[in-house]
C-alpha positions as CSV (number, residue, x, y, z in Angstrom):
1,M,0.0,0.0,0.0
2,E,1.3,3.5,-0.8
3,H,2.1,5.8,1.9
4,Q,-0.2,8.9,2.1
5,P,1.3,12.1,3.4
6,I,-0.8,13.6,6.4
7,M,0.7,16.9,6.7
8,S,-1.4,20.0,7.5
9,H,-0.1,23.7,8.0
10,Q,-1.9,23.9,11.1
11,N,-0.5,20.5,12.5
12,R,2.3,18.9,11.1
13,T,2.7,15.3,11.9
14,Y,5.9,13.0,10.9
15,G,3.7,11.4,8.3
16,V,6.1,12.4,5.7
17,A,9.4,11.9,7.2
18,N,8.3,8.6,8.7
19,P,8.3,5.8,6.4
20,G,6.5,3.9,9.1
21,Y,3.4,5.4,9.0
22,V,0.6,2.8,8.9
23,P,-2.7,4.3,7.6
24,A,-6.1,3.0,9.4
25,A,-7.4,0.1,8.9
26,Q,-11.2,-0.5,8.6
27,G,-12.7,0.5,12.0
28,G,-9.3,0.7,14.0
29,P,-6.8,3.7,14.5
30,A,-3.8,5.0,12.6
31,M,-1.0,4.3,13.7
32,F,3.1,4.6,13.6
33,A,5.8,2.2,13.7
34,P,8.4,3.3,15.9
35,P,10.2,6.2,14.5
36,A,13.8,5.6,12.9
37,A,16.7,7.1,15.0
38,E,17.4,9.9,12.4
39,S,13.7,11.1,12.4
40,Q,14.4,12.1,16.4
41,G,16.8,15.1,15.3
42,P,20.3,15.4,16.4
43,S,20.8,15.9,20.0
44,A,23.2,18.5,19.4
45,P,23.3,21.5,16.9
46,P,25.4,20.6,13.9
47,A,28.5,22.7,13.4
48,S,27.4,24.1,10.1
49,M,24.2,25.8,12.0
50,F,26.5,28.4,13.2
51,D,28.2,31.1,10.9
52,S,32.0,32.2,10.7
53,M,32.3,35.3,13.1
54,P,35.3,37.5,13.0
55,G,36.9,37.5,16.6
56,Y,34.9,35.1,17.8
57,E,36.1,32.0,15.6
58,G,36.7,29.7,19.2
59,T,33.2,30.2,20.0
60,V,31.3,26.9,20.1
61,A,27.9,25.6,21.4
62,G,27.3,24.3,24.9
63,G,30.7,24.4,26.3
64,G,31.6,27.8,25.6
65,G,34.9,29.4,24.3
66,G,36.6,29.3,27.4
67,F,37.2,32.7,29.2
68,L,38.6,35.2,27.1
69,P,41.9,37.0,27.9
70,P,41.8,40.7,28.7
71,P,43.2,43.6,27.0
72,M,46.4,45.1,28.4
73,P,45.6,47.3,31.6
74,A,45.1,51.1,30.6
75,Y,46.5,51.8,34.2
76,P,50.0,52.5,35.5
77,V,51.4,50.4,37.8
78,P,50.9,50.7,41.5
79,Q,53.6,52.7,43.5
80,P,54.4,52.3,47.3
81,E,52.5,53.8,49.7
82,P,53.1,55.0,53.0
83,G,52.5,51.9,55.7
84,P,49.9,52.5,58.1
85,E,50.2,54.9,61.2
86,Q,51.4,53.0,64.2
87,P,48.9,53.9,67.1
88,Q,48.1,51.6,69.9
89,W,48.4,48.3,68.4
90,N,46.7,46.5,71.3
91,I,43.4,45.8,72.2
92,P,42.3,46.1,76.2
93,S,41.5,42.8,77.7
94,I,38.2,42.2,78.3
95,S,36.8,42.1,82.0
96,E,35.9,39.1,84.0
97,D,32.2,39.7,83.8
98,T,32.5,39.6,79.9
99,A,34.1,36.6,80.0
100,W,31.7,34.7,82.2
101,E,28.7,36.0,80.2
102,A,30.2,34.7,76.9
103,F,31.0,31.5,78.7
104,A,27.3,30.9,80.5
105,L,25.7,31.8,76.9
106,F,28.2,29.4,75.6
107,A,27.2,26.7,77.6
108,S,23.2,27.4,77.5
109,N,23.7,27.0,73.7
110,K,24.8,23.2,74.4
111,C,22.2,20.7,75.0
112,C,24.6,18.5,76.8
113,Y,26.3,20.9,78.5
114,S,25.8,21.7,82.1
115,S,25.8,25.6,83.2
116,A,27.5,24.8,86.3
117,P,30.8,25.5,85.5
118,A,30.1,29.0,84.6
119,K,27.8,29.5,87.8
120,D,30.3,28.1,90.3
121,G,33.7,28.4,88.8
122,V,36.3,30.9,89.8
123,I,38.6,32.8,87.2
124,T,42.0,32.4,88.3
125,S,43.8,34.1,85.2
126,M,43.2,35.7,81.9
127,E,46.0,36.2,79.1
128,A,45.5,38.1,75.8
129,F,46.7,36.6,72.8
130,N,46.0,39.4,70.2
131,T,46.7,38.6,66.6
132,Y,46.7,40.1,63.5
133,R,44.7,39.0,60.2
134,Y,45.9,40.2,56.9
135,R,43.4,40.0,53.9
136,L,43.6,40.7,50.2
137,E,40.9,41.0,48.0
138,T,40.7,41.1,44.2
139,F,37.6,41.8,42.3
140,T,38.0,40.9,38.7
141,E,35.6,40.6,35.6
142,S,36.0,37.5,33.0
143,R,33.9,37.0,30.0
144,C,33.7,33.8,28.1
145,T,31.4,33.4,24.7
146,E,29.3,30.5,23.4
147,W,26.5,29.8,20.8
148,S,22.9,29.6,21.9
149,H,19.8,29.7,20.6
150,E,16.0,30.5,21.5
151,P,12.7,29.9,19.3
152,Y,12.5,32.4,16.8
153,N,9.3,34.8,17.4
154,G,10.3,37.5,15.0
155,Q,13.2,39.1,17.0
156,S,15.7,41.4,15.1
157,V,17.8,39.4,12.9
158,D,21.5,41.6,12.5
159,A,24.1,39.1,11.5
160,F,26.8,40.8,9.3
161,A,24.8,44.3,9.7
162,Q,28.1,45.6,11.0
163,S,31.2,44.8,12.3
164,L,31.2,42.8,15.4
165,P,32.4,44.5,18.6
166,G,35.2,42.7,20.4
167,P,34.2,40.6,23.5
168,W,35.8,43.0,25.6
169,D,34.4,46.3,24.2
170,I,30.8,45.3,24.8
171,P,29.4,47.6,27.9
172,A,28.2,45.7,30.8
173,K,26.7,47.1,33.9
174,S,29.0,46.1,36.8
175,P,28.0,45.6,40.6
176,N,29.4,47.5,43.1
177,F,32.9,46.6,43.9
178,F,33.5,43.3,45.9
179,L,30.2,42.2,45.1
180,D,29.9,38.8,42.6
181,G,27.8,39.5,39.9
182,K,26.5,37.7,36.4
183,Q,25.3,39.1,33.3
184,S,24.5,37.6,29.8
185,I,24.4,39.4,27.0
186,K,23.7,38.8,23.3
187,V,26.6,39.9,21.0
188,P,25.2,42.5,18.5
189,Y,25.0,41.4,14.8
190,T,25.5,37.7,15.4
191,S,21.7,36.8,15.3
192,S,20.5,34.8,12.6
193,V,17.6,32.5,12.0
194,K,18.1,28.7,11.2
195,T,15.6,25.8,10.8
196,C,15.4,23.8,14.3
197,H,17.9,21.0,14.0
198,V,15.9,18.8,16.8
199,C,12.6,18.6,14.8
200,V,14.1,19.1,11.3
201,G,11.9,22.1,11.0
202,M,8.5,20.4,11.7
203,G,7.4,21.9,15.0
204,R,6.9,18.6,16.4
205,R,8.7,15.4,17.4
206,P,7.4,11.8,17.7
207,C,6.0,11.1,21.1
208,K,8.5,9.2,22.9
209,D,5.8,7.2,25.4
210,C,4.1,5.8,22.3
211,A,6.7,5.5,19.9
212,G,4.7,8.0,17.5
213,A,1.6,5.6,17.3
214,G,-0.8,7.8,19.5
215,N,-1.9,4.8,21.5
216,K,-0.9,2.3,23.8
217,V,-1.7,-1.4,24.7
218,C,-4.6,-1.3,27.1
219,W,-3.3,-2.0,30.7
220,V,-6.8,-3.5,31.6
221,C,-7.2,-6.3,28.9
222,N,-3.6,-6.3,28.4
223,G,-4.3,-5.5,24.5
224,S,-7.0,-8.5,24.1
225,G,-9.9,-6.6,24.0
226,Y,-11.9,-8.7,26.6
227,R,-11.4,-8.7,30.3
228,H,-13.2,-12.2,31.1
229,G,-14.3,-14.8,28.6
230,D,-16.5,-13.0,26.1
231,D,-16.9,-10.0,27.9
232,R,-15.8,-6.9,26.1
233,C,-13.3,-4.5,28.1
234,H,-15.1,-1.2,28.7
235,H,-11.7,0.3,29.3
236,C,-10.6,0.1,25.8
237,S,-14.0,-0.5,24.1
238,G,-12.9,-3.7,23.1
239,R,-10.3,-2.2,20.5
240,G,-7.1,-3.5,22.8
241,R,-5.2,-0.3,22.6
242,E,-6.1,3.3,24.4
243,N,-5.2,6.6,23.5
244,C,-1.8,7.8,25.0
245,S,-2.0,10.4,27.3
246,H,1.0,11.8,26.7
247,C,0.6,13.4,23.2
248,H,-3.3,13.0,23.7
249,G,-3.5,10.3,20.5
250,Q,-1.8,12.7,18.2
251,G,1.5,10.3,17.9
252,S,3.5,13.7,18.4
253,R,4.4,16.4,20.6
254,Q,5.5,20.1,20.3
255,C,9.3,20.4,19.9
256,D,11.0,21.2,23.2
257,T,13.5,23.3,21.4
258,C,11.8,25.8,19.0
259,H,8.4,25.5,20.9
260,G,6.5,24.6,17.7
261,K,7.8,27.5,16.0
262,Q,10.1,25.5,13.4
263,Q,13.0,28.0,13.4
264,L,15.6,29.0,15.8
265,L,17.3,32.5,16.4
266,V,21.0,31.9,16.8
267,Y,23.4,33.9,18.6
268,I,26.6,34.3,20.2
269,N,26.0,34.8,23.8
270,L,28.5,36.7,26.1
271,T,28.3,35.7,29.7
272,V,29.9,38.5,32.3
273,K,31.1,37.4,35.4
274,W,32.3,39.6,38.1
275,T,33.8,37.7,41.3
276,N,35.4,38.8,44.4
277,N,38.5,36.5,45.5
278,S,39.6,36.7,48.7
279,D,42.8,35.5,50.6
280,S,43.8,35.9,54.2
281,Y,46.3,35.0,56.5
282,V,46.7,34.9,60.4
283,V,49.4,35.4,62.3
284,E,50.3,32.2,64.2
285,Q,49.8,32.8,68.3
286,S,50.8,30.9,71.0
287,S,47.6,30.7,72.9
288,G,46.4,27.0,71.9
289,L,43.4,28.4,70.0
290,Q,43.3,26.7,66.4
291,L,43.4,29.3,63.9
292,D,40.5,28.0,62.1
293,N,38.2,29.3,64.7
294,L,39.4,33.0,63.6
295,S,37.8,32.9,60.3
296,K,34.7,33.0,61.8
297,V,34.9,36.4,63.7
298,S,35.7,39.6,62.9
299,G,38.4,42.0,64.7
300,K,39.3,45.6,64.9
301,E,40.3,47.0,61.7
302,L,43.6,48.6,61.7
303,F,44.0,49.5,57.9
304,R,42.6,49.9,55.0
305,D,43.8,50.4,51.6
306,S,41.4,50.1,48.2
307,Q,42.8,51.0,44.5
308,Y,43.0,49.8,41.1
309,M,46.0,47.5,42.2
310,V,47.4,48.1,45.6
311,Y,51.0,47.9,46.6
312,P,52.1,45.5,49.4
313,V,51.7,47.1,52.9
314,M,54.7,48.6,54.2
315,G,56.5,49.5,57.8
316,F,53.8,47.4,59.3
317,P,55.2,46.2,63.0
318,D,55.1,42.7,62.5
319,P,57.2,41.4,59.7
320,T,55.1,38.4,58.9
321,V,52.4,40.4,57.9
322,V,54.5,42.3,55.5
323,Q,55.7,39.1,54.1
324,A,52.2,37.8,53.8
325,A,51.1,41.2,51.8
326,Q,53.8,40.9,49.5
327,R,53.3,37.4,48.6
328,L,49.6,37.5,48.3
329,V,49.5,40.7,45.8
330,S,52.2,38.6,44.1
331,E,49.9,35.8,43.7
332,H,46.6,37.5,43.1
333,Q,48.3,39.9,40.2
334,G,49.7,36.9,38.6
335,K,46.8,34.4,38.8
336,Y,43.7,36.9,37.8
337,S,45.4,39.0,35.4
338,Q,45.7,36.1,32.8
339,T,42.1,35.1,32.5
340,S,40.2,38.1,33.6
341,R,40.4,41.9,34.4
342,I,41.2,43.4,37.8
343,L,38.8,46.1,38.4
344,Q,39.7,46.8,42.0
345,Q,41.9,45.9,44.8
346,R,41.5,45.8,48.5
347,Q,43.8,45.1,51.6
348,T,43.0,44.9,55.4
349,I,44.5,44.0,58.5
350,E,42.7,43.6,61.7
351,L,43.6,43.0,65.3
352,I,41.4,39.9,66.5
353,P,41.5,39.8,70.5
354,V,41.5,36.7,71.8
355,T,41.4,35.9,75.3
356,K,42.2,32.7,77.4
357,V,40.7,31.9,80.5
358,T,41.9,29.9,83.2
359,Y,39.2,28.7,86.0
360,L,39.0,26.5,88.8
361,W,35.7,24.3,89.3
362,K,35.4,21.3,91.4
363,G,39.0,21.5,92.3
364,K,40.5,21.2,89.2
365,S,41.8,23.9,86.6
366,H,40.3,24.2,83.2
367,I,40.4,26.8,80.7
368,Y,38.4,28.0,77.4
369,F,39.0,31.0,75.0
370,V,36.8,34.1,74.2
371,Y,38.0,35.6,70.9
372,G,36.6,38.2,68.4
373,N,34.3,41.2,68.4
374,E,31.5,38.5,68.7
375,F,33.2,37.1,71.9
376,K,32.8,33.6,70.7
377,V,34.0,30.8,73.1
378,N,35.7,27.9,72.7
379,A,36.0,25.2,75.3
380,D,36.9,21.9,73.8
381,N,37.5,20.3,77.2
382,Y,34.4,21.3,78.9
383,P,34.2,19.5,82.0
384,A,30.2,18.9,82.7
385,T,29.0,17.3,79.6
386,C,26.1,14.6,79.5
387,C,25.0,12.1,76.7
388,C,21.9,12.7,75.0
389,T,19.7,9.8,73.8
390,V,16.7,10.5,70.9
391,M,14.1,8.0,71.6
């Protein structure tokens, strides 16, 4: 029997493209044989779908063209700045009342900690171990491109209408310094209209649930048309098959890629990303408190320097801070200037208060630490704990 095309302007199906179409038998539904692999359309757009754009030759679809190297900076190399003034660098020790209040709050927030040590203990000594934290932030802008597409709904088509701007010449709205951000921009003069590669311009794709047939074997009678003996199946009216609920019996569904429009607007998408890259160095101190604890607290800011590119701090009383500043500034400028554009740098020095408290409870000596402006407490060997069991 000769295959008959069943395509209409309002509702295209795969009768023409699918040689497995089977016309309706007398009294029965029309069906599709399982569609061939090629009728499903390619999963990825072909390379021929994208035009060659001067200056964007490395741009590909799906994976981007990688981060684009920035142009040479137009700003002069930073010159040494005077070191911070040297006021009184030490923070006064906290009072015993403050130390006990912080300790009591710490114990009350632990479900298995008794408050007895904080109520009945006696402080025998308090030692200050103030320490410095140097932090360097480098705020960068990076750019990458990739071919993208969207359903064509009459958008402007401007490919090759004018010369393409370079990836770093396209204006983008930067967020405030040291705040992460991201922006996507259609590259001007790269938009063109192409036939949808997924549905091959049909606007619809064979339904995967029924393999394009529009119907499935009836789950009640398992395709026999009967339930018990000569009792006709009421679910499928004795046909043995039921309409596919996913495509509503049509055998095809709207293409998810072009949304039934049959065509795609293809263009180069520029992604601009702003990132605040931060590293810090904390001076070692001999109190016994692990340095990791200090990453969660703030201190008294002693020095702040923000400019396009900072010069390592000079003249600071602690030479390890100066050395850390030299190392981090060099690392940041070498690391981030290759793949991104440095917009601003900021270096700060904080003095973080750390107090080691020794107290006596039930005739034994114990210690805990109070640190940071937040008066955080660390007491790894708390002497009054119990085991909680959840029933």
